[in-house]
All heavy atoms as TSV, in Angstrom:
chain	resi	resn	atom	element	x	y	z
A	1	MET	N	N	141.590	132.499	110.590
A	1	MET	CA	C	142.429	131.341	110.464
A	1	MET	C	C	142.007	130.281	111.410
A	1	MET	O	O	141.496	130.520	112.551
A	1	MET	CB	C	143.828	131.749	110.897
A	1	MET	CG	C	144.906	130.642	110.846
A	1	MET	SD	S	146.473	131.406	110.654
A	1	MET	CE	C	147.363	130.065	110.053
A	2	SER	N	N	141.952	128.985	110.976
A	2	SER	CA	C	141.383	127.922	111.867
A	2	SER	C	C	142.541	127.290	112.590
A	2	SER	O	O	143.753	127.337	112.333
A	2	SER	CB	C	140.740	126.942	110.911
A	2	SER	OG	O	141.822	126.275	110.103
A	3	ASP	N	N	142.074	126.794	113.780
A	3	ASP	CA	C	143.028	126.158	114.661
A	3	ASP	C	C	142.847	124.604	114.447
A	3	ASP	O	O	142.056	124.089	113.727
A	3	ASP	CB	C	142.818	126.549	116.146
A	3	ASP	CG	C	141.563	126.273	116.647
A	3	ASP	OD1	O	140.676	125.555	116.031
A	3	ASP	OD2	O	141.254	126.669	117.865
A	4	LYS	N	N	143.542	123.834	115.290
A	4	LYS	CA	C	143.509	122.383	115.179
A	4	LYS	C	C	142.120	121.790	115.468
A	4	LYS	O	O	141.675	120.834	114.886
A	4	LYS	CB	C	144.527	121.748	116.058
A	4	LYS	CG	C	146.012	121.943	115.576
A	4	LYS	CD	C	146.981	121.189	116.532
A	4	LYS	CE	C	148.395	121.431	115.970
A	4	LYS	NZ	N	149.326	120.726	116.872
A	5	ALA	N	N	141.378	122.459	116.445
A	5	ALA	CA	C	140.092	121.994	116.778
A	5	ALA	C	C	139.161	122.146	115.595
A	5	ALA	O	O	138.283	121.260	115.239
A	5	ALA	CB	C	139.576	122.678	118.004
A	6	ASP	N	N	139.164	123.354	114.933
A	6	ASP	CA	C	138.435	123.541	113.778
A	6	ASP	C	C	138.687	122.526	112.663
A	6	ASP	O	O	137.826	122.051	111.855
A	6	ASP	CB	C	138.581	125.026	113.259
A	6	ASP	CG	C	138.027	126.081	114.156
A	6	ASP	OD1	O	137.111	125.727	114.875
A	6	ASP	OD2	O	138.600	127.175	114.191
A	7	ASP	N	N	140.013	122.310	112.349
A	7	ASP	CA	C	140.432	121.317	111.350
A	7	ASP	C	C	139.836	120.018	111.682
A	7	ASP	O	O	139.369	119.199	110.834
A	7	ASP	CB	C	141.881	121.342	111.227
A	7	ASP	CG	C	142.419	122.680	110.581
A	7	ASP	OD1	O	141.655	123.390	110.118
A	7	ASP	OD2	O	143.631	122.812	110.835
A	8	ALA	N	N	139.910	119.575	112.968
A	8	ALA	CA	C	139.391	118.262	113.392
A	8	ALA	C	C	138.019	118.231	113.195
A	8	ALA	O	O	137.357	117.107	112.804
A	8	ALA	CB	C	139.812	118.001	114.915
A	9	ASP	N	N	137.219	119.156	113.572
A	9	ASP	CA	C	135.822	119.194	113.389
A	9	ASP	C	C	135.421	119.215	111.937
A	9	ASP	O	O	134.413	118.355	111.642
A	9	ASP	CB	C	135.250	120.583	114.048
A	9	ASP	CG	C	133.748	120.592	114.055
A	9	ASP	OD1	O	133.151	119.508	114.514
A	9	ASP	OD2	O	133.105	121.522	113.555
A	10	ALA	N	N	136.116	119.809	111.111
A	10	ALA	CA	C	135.845	119.698	109.662
A	10	ALA	C	C	136.065	118.400	109.155
A	10	ALA	O	O	135.182	117.763	108.286
A	10	ALA	CB	C	136.696	120.737	108.926
A	11	LEU	N	N	137.131	117.695	109.640
A	11	LEU	CA	C	137.391	116.389	109.150
A	11	LEU	C	C	136.389	115.292	109.654
A	11	LEU	O	O	135.887	114.481	108.882
A	11	LEU	CB	C	138.857	115.940	109.646
A	11	LEU	CG	C	139.283	114.467	109.333
A	11	LEU	CD1	C	139.238	114.262	107.806
A	11	LEU	CD2	C	140.561	114.218	109.981
A	12	VAL	N	N	135.930	115.542	110.872
A	12	VAL	CA	C	134.838	114.591	111.372
A	12	VAL	C	C	133.551	114.803	110.574
A	12	VAL	O	O	132.885	113.868	110.283
A	12	VAL	CB	C	134.640	114.929	112.928
A	12	VAL	CG1	C	133.344	114.305	113.363
A	12	VAL	CG2	C	135.707	114.432	113.716
A	13	GLU	N	N	133.304	115.949	110.354
A	13	GLU	CA	C	132.083	116.311	109.587
A	13	GLU	C	C	132.143	115.675	108.144
A	13	GLU	O	O	131.216	115.048	107.635
A	13	GLU	CB	C	131.789	117.899	109.397
A	13	GLU	CG	C	130.652	118.201	108.556
A	13	GLU	CD	C	129.316	117.945	109.306
A	13	GLU	OE1	O	129.345	117.748	110.536
A	13	GLU	OE2	O	128.343	117.778	108.567
A	14	LEU	N	N	133.258	115.817	107.503
A	14	LEU	CA	C	133.514	115.225	106.268
A	14	LEU	C	C	133.398	113.666	106.288
A	14	LEU	O	O	132.659	113.045	105.368
A	14	LEU	CB	C	134.892	115.644	105.766
A	14	LEU	CG	C	135.225	115.074	104.274
A	14	LEU	CD1	C	134.396	115.670	103.184
A	14	LEU	CD2	C	136.738	115.417	103.971
A	15	GLN	N	N	133.967	113.020	107.210
A	15	GLN	CA	C	133.834	111.641	107.401
A	15	GLN	C	C	132.517	111.228	107.686
A	15	GLN	O	O	131.965	110.135	107.115
A	15	GLN	CB	C	134.800	111.172	108.533
A	15	GLN	CG	C	136.236	111.269	108.191
A	15	GLN	CD	C	137.132	110.963	109.316
A	15	GLN	OE1	O	136.792	111.162	110.466
A	15	GLN	NE2	N	138.394	110.498	109.047
A	16	LEU	N	N	131.745	111.989	108.555
A	16	LEU	CA	C	130.373	111.601	108.750
A	16	LEU	C	C	129.453	111.690	107.549
A	16	LEU	O	O	128.733	110.807	107.169
A	16	LEU	CB	C	129.774	112.526	109.961
A	16	LEU	CG	C	128.364	112.409	110.324
A	16	LEU	CD1	C	128.201	110.965	110.904
A	16	LEU	CD2	C	127.895	113.329	111.329
A	17	ARG	N	N	129.615	112.735	106.690
A	17	ARG	CA	C	128.881	112.902	105.467
A	17	ARG	C	C	129.162	111.736	104.491
A	17	ARG	O	O	128.240	111.136	103.888
A	17	ARG	CB	C	129.145	114.229	104.880
A	17	ARG	CG	C	128.538	115.294	105.662
A	17	ARG	CD	C	128.823	116.678	104.824
A	17	ARG	NE	N	128.291	117.861	105.667
A	17	ARG	CZ	C	127.176	118.393	105.514
A	17	ARG	NH1	N	126.300	117.893	104.544
A	17	ARG	NH2	N	126.812	119.387	106.339
A	18	ALA	N	N	130.484	111.380	104.492
A	18	ALA	CA	C	130.828	110.298	103.570
A	18	ALA	C	C	130.157	108.910	103.985
A	18	ALA	O	O	129.769	108.210	103.259
A	18	ALA	CB	C	132.406	110.193	103.457
A	19	ALA	N	N	130.239	108.718	105.311
A	19	ALA	CA	C	129.617	107.430	105.784
A	19	ALA	C	C	128.193	107.430	105.584
A	19	ALA	O	O	127.651	106.368	105.248
A	19	ALA	CB	C	130.059	107.360	107.349
A	20	MET	N	N	127.532	108.546	105.887
A	20	MET	CA	C	126.036	108.605	105.635
A	20	MET	C	C	125.715	108.423	104.243
A	20	MET	O	O	124.656	107.772	103.808
A	20	MET	CB	C	125.509	109.863	106.221
A	20	MET	CG	C	125.471	109.920	107.731
A	20	MET	SD	S	125.059	111.538	108.403
A	20	MET	CE	C	123.246	111.609	107.847
A	21	ALA	N	N	126.543	108.923	103.266
A	21	ALA	CA	C	126.316	108.811	101.854
A	21	ALA	C	C	126.462	107.434	101.363
A	21	ALA	O	O	125.698	107.034	100.378
A	21	ALA	CB	C	127.039	109.856	101.044
A	22	SER	N	N	127.358	106.637	101.906
A	22	SER	CA	C	127.681	105.385	101.470
A	22	SER	C	C	126.934	104.294	102.183
A	22	SER	O	O	127.070	103.147	101.822
A	22	SER	CB	C	129.094	105.125	101.525
A	22	SER	OG	O	129.572	105.066	102.857
A	23	ARG	N	N	126.122	104.594	103.162
A	23	ARG	CA	C	125.491	103.508	103.944
A	23	ARG	C	C	124.433	102.873	103.012
A	23	ARG	O	O	123.889	103.585	102.139
A	23	ARG	CB	C	124.673	104.055	105.216
A	23	ARG	CG	C	123.560	104.975	104.967
A	23	ARG	CD	C	123.001	105.340	106.291
A	23	ARG	NE	N	121.692	105.967	106.222
A	23	ARG	CZ	C	121.449	107.169	105.872
A	23	ARG	NH1	N	122.472	108.078	105.716
A	23	ARG	NH2	N	120.222	107.583	105.709
A	24	GLN	N	N	124.139	101.649	103.357
A	24	GLN	CA	C	123.229	100.853	102.499
A	24	GLN	C	C	121.837	101.044	103.013
A	24	GLN	O	O	121.545	100.887	104.273
A	24	GLN	CB	C	123.634	99.370	102.494
A	24	GLN	CG	C	124.969	99.202	101.815
A	24	GLN	CD	C	125.414	97.721	101.908
A	24	GLN	OE1	O	125.004	96.996	102.685
A	24	GLN	NE2	N	126.452	97.437	100.993
A	25	ARG	N	N	120.867	101.298	102.168
A	25	ARG	CA	C	119.608	101.344	102.604
A	25	ARG	C	C	118.802	100.072	102.701
A	25	ARG	O	O	119.217	99.120	102.068
A	25	ARG	CB	C	118.711	102.150	101.551
A	25	ARG	CG	C	119.309	103.459	101.117
A	25	ARG	CD	C	118.894	104.569	102.062
A	25	ARG	NE	N	119.122	105.861	101.474
A	25	ARG	CZ	C	120.196	106.610	101.840
A	25	ARG	NH1	N	121.067	106.103	102.622
A	25	ARG	NH2	N	120.422	107.751	101.380
A	26	PRO	N	N	118.041	99.808	103.770
A	26	PRO	CA	C	117.298	98.634	103.788
A	26	PRO	C	C	116.393	98.230	102.599
A	26	PRO	O	O	115.877	99.138	102.074
A	26	PRO	CB	C	116.466	98.778	105.168
A	26	PRO	CG	C	116.382	100.175	105.367
A	26	PRO	CD	C	117.566	100.817	104.712
A	27	VAL	N	N	116.366	97.076	102.350
A	27	VAL	CA	C	115.460	96.580	101.265
A	27	VAL	C	C	114.051	96.412	101.822
A	27	VAL	O	O	113.819	95.797	102.798
A	27	VAL	CB	C	115.927	95.171	100.712
A	27	VAL	CG1	C	114.990	94.673	99.686
A	27	VAL	CG2	C	117.320	95.296	100.126
A	28	MET	N	N	113.202	97.147	101.062
A	28	MET	CA	C	111.744	97.074	101.524
A	28	MET	C	C	111.089	95.855	100.832
A	28	MET	O	O	111.061	95.711	99.610
A	28	MET	CB	C	110.990	98.390	101.122
A	28	MET	CG	C	111.510	99.561	101.847
A	28	MET	SD	S	111.651	99.554	103.519
A	28	MET	CE	C	109.960	99.535	104.017
A	29	ARG	N	N	110.606	94.873	101.663
A	29	ARG	CA	C	109.983	93.708	101.026
A	29	ARG	C	C	108.551	93.810	101.210
A	29	ARG	O	O	107.952	94.371	102.081
A	29	ARG	CB	C	110.462	92.440	101.868
A	29	ARG	CG	C	112.015	92.352	101.866
A	29	ARG	CD	C	112.417	91.044	102.355
A	29	ARG	NE	N	113.920	91.012	102.408
A	29	ARG	CZ	C	114.706	90.787	101.419
A	29	ARG	NH1	N	114.046	90.638	100.116
A	29	ARG	NH2	N	116.032	90.694	101.456
A	30	PRO	N	N	107.847	93.349	100.121
A	30	PRO	CA	C	106.311	93.413	100.198
A	30	PRO	C	C	105.694	92.490	101.161
A	30	PRO	O	O	106.296	91.372	101.538
A	30	PRO	CB	C	106.026	92.917	98.694
A	30	PRO	CG	C	107.147	92.097	98.201
A	30	PRO	CD	C	108.351	92.707	98.904
A	31	PHE	N	N	104.463	92.785	101.634
A	31	PHE	CA	C	103.742	91.938	102.588
A	31	PHE	C	C	103.229	90.783	101.803
A	31	PHE	O	O	102.674	90.893	100.769
A	31	PHE	CB	C	102.618	92.861	103.129
A	31	PHE	CG	C	101.691	91.974	103.956
A	31	PHE	CD1	C	102.062	91.547	105.211
A	31	PHE	CD2	C	100.431	91.677	103.519
A	31	PHE	CE1	C	101.171	90.709	106.048
A	31	PHE	CE2	C	99.660	90.961	104.339
A	31	PHE	CZ	C	100.020	90.507	105.514
A	32	THR	N	N	103.444	89.628	102.329
A	32	THR	CA	C	102.960	88.379	101.715
A	32	THR	C	C	101.867	87.678	102.604
A	32	THR	O	O	101.318	86.703	102.010
A	32	THR	CB	C	104.050	87.410	101.435
A	32	THR	OG1	O	104.713	86.973	102.671
A	32	THR	CG2	C	105.174	88.072	100.458
A	33	GLY	N	N	101.850	88.039	103.911
A	33	GLY	CA	C	100.935	87.376	104.789
A	33	GLY	C	C	101.564	86.215	105.480
A	33	GLY	O	O	101.026	85.515	106.445
A	34	CYS	N	N	102.866	85.902	105.084
A	34	CYS	CA	C	103.642	84.797	105.667
A	34	CYS	C	C	104.989	85.399	106.116
A	34	CYS	O	O	105.605	86.299	105.546
A	34	CYS	CB	C	103.825	83.673	104.804
A	34	CYS	SG	S	102.339	82.868	104.236
A	35	CYS	N	N	105.509	84.820	107.278
A	35	CYS	CA	C	106.867	85.132	107.615
A	35	CYS	C	C	107.869	84.881	106.622
A	35	CYS	O	O	107.854	83.770	106.109
A	35	CYS	CB	C	107.171	84.496	108.994
A	35	CYS	SG	S	108.882	84.646	109.596
A	36	TYR	N	N	108.799	85.776	106.356
A	36	TYR	CA	C	109.806	85.470	105.296
A	36	TYR	C	C	110.746	84.401	105.676
A	36	TYR	O	O	111.368	83.736	104.834
A	36	TYR	CB	C	110.653	86.734	104.946
A	36	TYR	CG	C	110.008	87.570	103.836
A	36	TYR	CD1	C	108.911	88.451	104.080
A	36	TYR	CD2	C	110.448	87.509	102.536
A	36	TYR	CE1	C	108.368	89.243	103.062
A	36	TYR	CE2	C	109.782	88.257	101.476
A	36	TYR	CZ	C	108.818	89.202	101.787
A	36	TYR	OH	O	108.345	89.826	100.767
A	37	TRP	N	N	110.938	84.058	106.963
A	37	TRP	CA	C	111.860	83.105	107.448
A	37	TRP	C	C	111.236	81.747	107.618
A	37	TRP	O	O	111.674	80.729	107.174
A	37	TRP	CB	C	112.612	83.543	108.710
A	37	TRP	CG	C	113.676	82.569	109.114
A	37	TRP	CD1	C	113.646	81.782	110.219
A	37	TRP	CD2	C	114.886	82.264	108.386
A	37	TRP	NE1	N	114.767	81.159	110.367
A	37	TRP	CE2	C	115.557	81.341	109.266
A	37	TRP	CE3	C	115.470	82.789	107.259
A	37	TRP	CZ2	C	116.874	80.862	108.833
A	37	TRP	CZ3	C	116.643	82.292	106.952
A	37	TRP	CH2	C	117.307	81.340	107.712
A	38	CYS	N	N	110.062	81.627	108.422
A	38	CYS	CA	C	109.524	80.373	108.789
A	38	CYS	C	C	108.219	79.969	108.130
A	38	CYS	O	O	107.770	78.885	108.164
A	38	CYS	CB	C	109.398	80.217	110.349
A	38	CYS	SG	S	108.075	81.216	110.932
A	39	GLY	N	N	107.554	81.017	107.511
A	39	GLY	CA	C	106.399	80.741	106.812
A	39	GLY	C	C	105.111	80.920	107.552
A	39	GLY	O	O	104.043	80.755	107.101
A	40	GLU	N	N	105.274	81.208	108.947
A	40	GLU	CA	C	104.060	81.307	109.708
A	40	GLU	C	C	103.204	82.551	109.270
A	40	GLU	O	O	103.802	83.550	108.788
A	40	GLU	CB	C	104.630	81.527	111.172
A	40	GLU	CG	C	103.428	81.537	112.125
A	40	GLU	CD	C	103.896	81.601	113.553
A	40	GLU	OE1	O	104.821	80.911	114.000
A	40	GLU	OE2	O	103.400	82.422	114.363
A	41	SER	N	N	102.030	82.463	109.452
A	41	SER	CA	C	101.074	83.472	109.103
A	41	SER	C	C	101.290	84.801	109.897
A	41	SER	O	O	101.468	84.611	111.122
A	41	SER	CB	C	99.614	82.964	109.212
A	41	SER	OG	O	98.709	83.941	108.917
A	42	VAL	N	N	101.298	85.969	109.244
A	42	VAL	CA	C	101.596	87.210	109.934
A	42	VAL	C	C	100.435	88.181	109.436
A	42	VAL	O	O	99.924	88.124	108.332
A	42	VAL	CB	C	102.969	87.781	109.807
A	42	VAL	CG1	C	103.932	86.891	110.381
A	42	VAL	CG2	C	103.274	87.987	108.315
A	43	GLU	N	N	100.311	89.277	110.303
A	43	GLU	CA	C	99.229	90.317	109.947
A	43	GLU	C	C	99.990	91.467	109.324
A	43	GLU	O	O	101.168	91.786	109.683
A	43	GLU	CB	C	98.482	90.652	111.087
A	43	GLU	CG	C	97.534	89.624	111.743
A	43	GLU	CD	C	96.720	90.078	112.875
A	43	GLU	OE1	O	96.670	91.335	113.027
A	43	GLU	OE2	O	96.164	89.248	113.563
A	44	SER	N	N	99.323	92.159	108.518
A	44	SER	CA	C	99.917	93.343	107.787
A	44	SER	C	C	100.204	94.328	108.906
A	44	SER	O	O	99.465	94.453	109.777
A	44	SER	CB	C	98.931	93.924	106.826
A	44	SER	OG	O	99.377	94.978	106.132
A	45	PRO	N	N	101.259	95.112	108.745
A	45	PRO	CA	C	102.256	95.144	107.752
A	45	PRO	C	C	103.494	94.258	108.078
A	45	PRO	O	O	104.555	94.435	107.443
A	45	PRO	CB	C	102.659	96.634	107.783
A	45	PRO	CG	C	102.552	97.024	109.185
A	45	PRO	CD	C	101.379	96.233	109.702
A	46	ARG	N	N	103.363	93.375	109.039
A	46	ARG	CA	C	104.558	92.679	109.451
A	46	ARG	C	C	104.927	91.573	108.375
A	46	ARG	O	O	104.157	91.015	107.604
A	46	ARG	CB	C	104.290	91.861	110.737
A	46	ARG	CG	C	103.978	92.822	111.838
A	46	ARG	CD	C	103.500	92.060	113.174
A	46	ARG	NE	N	104.727	91.201	113.548
A	46	ARG	CZ	C	104.633	90.228	114.461
A	46	ARG	NH1	N	103.378	90.187	115.020
A	46	ARG	NH2	N	105.533	89.498	114.743
A	47	ILE	N	N	106.332	91.386	108.209
A	47	ILE	CA	C	106.908	90.415	107.193
A	47	ILE	C	C	107.541	89.304	107.992
A	47	ILE	O	O	107.916	88.310	107.289
A	47	ILE	CB	C	107.641	91.127	106.087
A	47	ILE	CG1	C	108.862	91.732	106.655
A	47	ILE	CG2	C	106.819	92.043	105.342
A	47	ILE	CD1	C	109.802	92.273	105.694
A	48	PHE	N	N	107.755	89.465	109.273
A	48	PHE	CA	C	108.291	88.371	110.090
A	48	PHE	C	C	107.463	88.182	111.261
A	48	PHE	O	O	106.825	89.101	111.806
A	48	PHE	CB	C	109.745	88.791	110.590
A	48	PHE	CG	C	110.719	88.895	109.456
A	48	PHE	CD1	C	111.133	90.165	108.975
A	48	PHE	CD2	C	111.240	87.848	108.802
A	48	PHE	CE1	C	112.008	90.427	107.898
A	48	PHE	CE2	C	112.139	87.968	107.740
A	48	PHE	CZ	C	112.511	89.334	107.296
A	49	CYS	N	N	107.435	86.946	111.768
A	49	CYS	CA	C	106.553	86.654	112.935
A	49	CYS	C	C	107.183	87.178	114.273
A	49	CYS	O	O	106.410	87.553	115.157
A	49	CYS	CB	C	106.221	85.199	112.976
A	49	CYS	SG	S	107.628	84.115	113.229
A	50	ASP	N	N	108.507	87.230	114.352
A	50	ASP	CA	C	109.125	87.764	115.492
A	50	ASP	C	C	110.507	88.305	115.182
A	50	ASP	O	O	111.016	88.054	114.068
A	50	ASP	CB	C	109.110	86.789	116.640
A	50	ASP	CG	C	109.797	85.500	116.264
A	50	ASP	OD1	O	110.753	85.498	115.496
A	50	ASP	OD2	O	109.517	84.519	116.937
A	51	ALA	N	N	111.159	88.757	116.215
A	51	ALA	CA	C	112.475	89.368	115.952
A	51	ALA	C	C	113.491	88.325	115.769
A	51	ALA	O	O	114.483	88.519	114.969
A	51	ALA	CB	C	112.947	90.194	117.256
A	52	ASP	N	N	113.357	87.066	116.304
A	52	ASP	CA	C	114.277	86.069	116.071
A	52	ASP	C	C	114.249	85.654	114.518
A	52	ASP	O	O	115.339	85.403	113.891
A	52	ASP	CB	C	113.964	84.777	116.914
A	52	ASP	CG	C	114.278	85.041	118.387
A	52	ASP	OD1	O	115.178	85.813	118.665
A	52	ASP	OD2	O	113.633	84.405	119.227
A	53	CYS	N	N	113.098	85.470	113.938
A	53	CYS	CA	C	112.954	85.206	112.527
A	53	CYS	C	C	113.601	86.303	111.641
A	53	CYS	O	O	114.341	85.986	110.719
A	53	CYS	CB	C	111.604	84.918	112.140
A	53	CYS	SG	S	110.957	83.266	112.468
A	54	ARG	N	N	113.305	87.481	111.995
A	54	ARG	CA	C	113.892	88.710	111.255
A	54	ARG	C	C	115.429	88.615	111.409
A	54	ARG	O	O	116.113	88.595	110.267
A	54	ARG	CB	C	113.421	89.964	111.845
A	54	ARG	CG	C	114.037	91.166	111.183
A	54	ARG	CD	C	113.959	92.452	111.954
A	54	ARG	NE	N	114.712	92.229	113.233
A	54	ARG	CZ	C	114.299	92.771	114.409
A	54	ARG	NH1	N	113.216	93.388	114.558
A	54	ARG	NH2	N	115.160	92.545	115.460
A	55	ASP	N	N	116.042	88.373	112.516
A	55	ASP	CA	C	117.488	88.336	112.711
A	55	ASP	C	C	118.044	87.189	112.011
A	55	ASP	O	O	119.170	87.297	111.337
A	55	ASP	CB	C	117.807	88.340	114.132
A	55	ASP	CG	C	117.429	89.527	114.990
A	55	ASP	OD1	O	117.148	90.577	114.277
A	55	ASP	OD2	O	117.364	89.487	116.235
A	56	ASP	N	N	117.442	86.042	112.054
A	56	ASP	CA	C	117.936	84.832	111.370
A	56	ASP	C	C	117.970	85.114	109.793
A	56	ASP	O	O	118.860	84.826	109.109
A	56	ASP	CB	C	117.151	83.614	111.664
A	56	ASP	CG	C	117.311	83.085	113.069
A	56	ASP	OD1	O	118.372	83.501	113.708
A	56	ASP	OD2	O	116.516	82.335	113.566
A	57	PHE	N	N	116.849	85.667	109.323
A	57	PHE	CA	C	116.759	85.953	107.902
A	57	PHE	C	C	117.776	86.962	107.450
A	57	PHE	O	O	118.470	86.663	106.326
A	57	PHE	CB	C	115.294	86.549	107.587
A	57	PHE	CG	C	115.165	86.922	106.094
A	57	PHE	CD1	C	114.671	85.962	105.265
A	57	PHE	CD2	C	115.422	88.180	105.675
A	57	PHE	CE1	C	114.446	86.207	103.970
A	57	PHE	CE2	C	115.091	88.535	104.375
A	57	PHE	CZ	C	114.736	87.473	103.492
A	58	GLU	N	N	117.975	88.042	108.192
A	58	GLU	CA	C	119.003	88.957	107.812
A	58	GLU	C	C	120.348	88.408	107.926
A	58	GLU	O	O	121.303	88.694	107.085
A	58	GLU	CB	C	118.775	90.256	108.620
A	58	GLU	CG	C	117.500	90.990	108.347
A	58	GLU	CD	C	117.355	92.255	109.154
A	58	GLU	OE1	O	118.156	92.440	110.284
A	58	GLU	OE2	O	116.384	92.997	108.995
A	59	ARG	N	N	120.626	87.623	109.016
A	59	ARG	CA	C	121.974	87.083	109.153
A	59	ARG	C	C	122.282	86.062	107.916
A	59	ARG	O	O	123.288	86.161	107.292
A	59	ARG	CB	C	122.041	86.237	110.391
A	59	ARG	CG	C	123.429	85.900	110.901
A	59	ARG	CD	C	123.420	85.162	112.274
A	59	ARG	NE	N	122.819	86.106	113.250
A	59	ARG	CZ	C	121.696	85.839	113.927
A	59	ARG	NH1	N	120.947	84.744	113.598
A	59	ARG	NH2	N	121.210	86.552	114.817
A	60	ASN	N	N	121.276	85.282	107.617
A	60	ASN	CA	C	121.466	84.295	106.542
A	60	ASN	C	C	121.675	85.035	105.162
A	60	ASN	O	O	122.502	84.818	104.327
A	60	ASN	CB	C	120.213	83.477	106.405
A	60	ASN	CG	C	120.287	82.395	105.252
A	60	ASN	OD1	O	121.223	81.569	105.326
A	60	ASN	ND2	N	119.410	82.463	104.292
A	61	ALA	N	N	120.903	86.048	104.987
A	61	ALA	CA	C	121.031	86.884	103.685
A	61	ALA	C	C	122.281	87.584	103.607
A	61	ALA	O	O	122.877	87.797	102.538
A	61	ALA	CB	C	119.765	87.860	103.537
A	62	ALA	N	N	122.773	88.150	104.782
A	62	ALA	CA	C	124.005	88.889	104.792
A	62	ALA	C	C	125.126	87.953	104.458
A	62	ALA	O	O	126.132	88.446	103.783
A	62	ALA	CB	C	124.210	89.534	106.200
A	63	THR	N	N	125.081	86.712	104.890
A	63	THR	CA	C	126.216	85.786	104.557
A	63	THR	C	C	126.301	85.414	103.094
A	63	THR	O	O	127.259	85.154	102.526
A	63	THR	CB	C	126.192	84.555	105.398
A	63	THR	OG1	O	124.843	83.808	105.089
A	63	THR	CG2	C	126.215	84.789	106.831
A	64	LYS	N	N	125.091	85.567	102.420
A	64	LYS	CA	C	124.912	85.361	101.000
A	64	LYS	C	C	125.239	86.582	100.195
A	64	LYS	O	O	125.328	86.514	99.020
A	64	LYS	CB	C	123.575	84.713	100.729
A	64	LYS	CG	C	123.268	83.430	101.204
A	64	LYS	CD	C	121.955	82.922	100.797
A	64	LYS	CE	C	121.703	81.522	101.372
A	64	LYS	NZ	N	120.363	81.091	101.001
A	65	GLY	N	N	125.205	87.701	100.959
A	65	GLY	CA	C	125.471	89.069	100.227
A	65	GLY	C	C	124.348	89.593	99.479
A	65	GLY	O	O	124.523	90.462	98.649
A	66	SER	N	N	123.148	89.191	99.866
A	66	SER	CA	C	121.961	89.665	99.097
A	66	SER	C	C	121.160	90.659	99.761
A	66	SER	O	O	120.340	91.371	99.145
A	66	SER	CB	C	121.019	88.439	98.814
A	66	SER	OG	O	120.614	87.834	99.965
A	67	VAL	N	N	121.403	90.935	101.027
A	67	VAL	CA	C	120.586	91.951	101.782
A	67	VAL	C	C	121.514	93.199	102.059
A	67	VAL	O	O	122.623	92.935	102.477
A	67	VAL	CB	C	120.046	91.470	103.151
A	67	VAL	CG1	C	119.535	92.519	103.952
A	67	VAL	CG2	C	118.904	90.386	102.844
A	68	LYS	N	N	120.911	94.285	101.695
A	68	LYS	CA	C	121.691	95.473	102.051
A	68	LYS	C	C	121.054	96.218	103.129
A	68	LYS	O	O	119.861	96.567	103.110
A	68	LYS	CB	C	121.723	96.390	100.774
A	68	LYS	CG	C	122.411	95.752	99.607
A	68	LYS	CD	C	122.378	96.687	98.455
A	68	LYS	CE	C	122.885	95.967	97.283
A	68	LYS	NZ	N	124.066	96.011	96.914
A	69	ARG	N	N	121.798	96.493	104.232
A	69	ARG	CA	C	121.305	97.189	105.416
A	69	ARG	C	C	121.717	98.561	105.464
A	69	ARG	O	O	122.622	99.072	105.138
A	69	ARG	CB	C	121.873	96.390	106.649
A	69	ARG	CG	C	120.993	95.249	106.892
A	69	ARG	CD	C	121.248	94.716	108.284
A	69	ARG	NE	N	120.006	95.069	109.027
A	69	ARG	CZ	C	120.009	95.202	110.387
A	69	ARG	NH1	N	121.064	95.290	111.028
A	69	ARG	NH2	N	118.875	95.438	110.874
């Protein structure tokens, strides 16, 4: 027979599995040789010249609803 702790643990496990199953996978973008945000030249396999451009791109795309994280 299970106690409250076992029941709570089972519920947490169920919620964690549901959250993991429904999370959105990142979109893999092809290498183009240019930063996707500012157009500056980048070396393979990078697709953004720096973290600021990546964050700006993702923030902009998220507001448009086109990027899945």
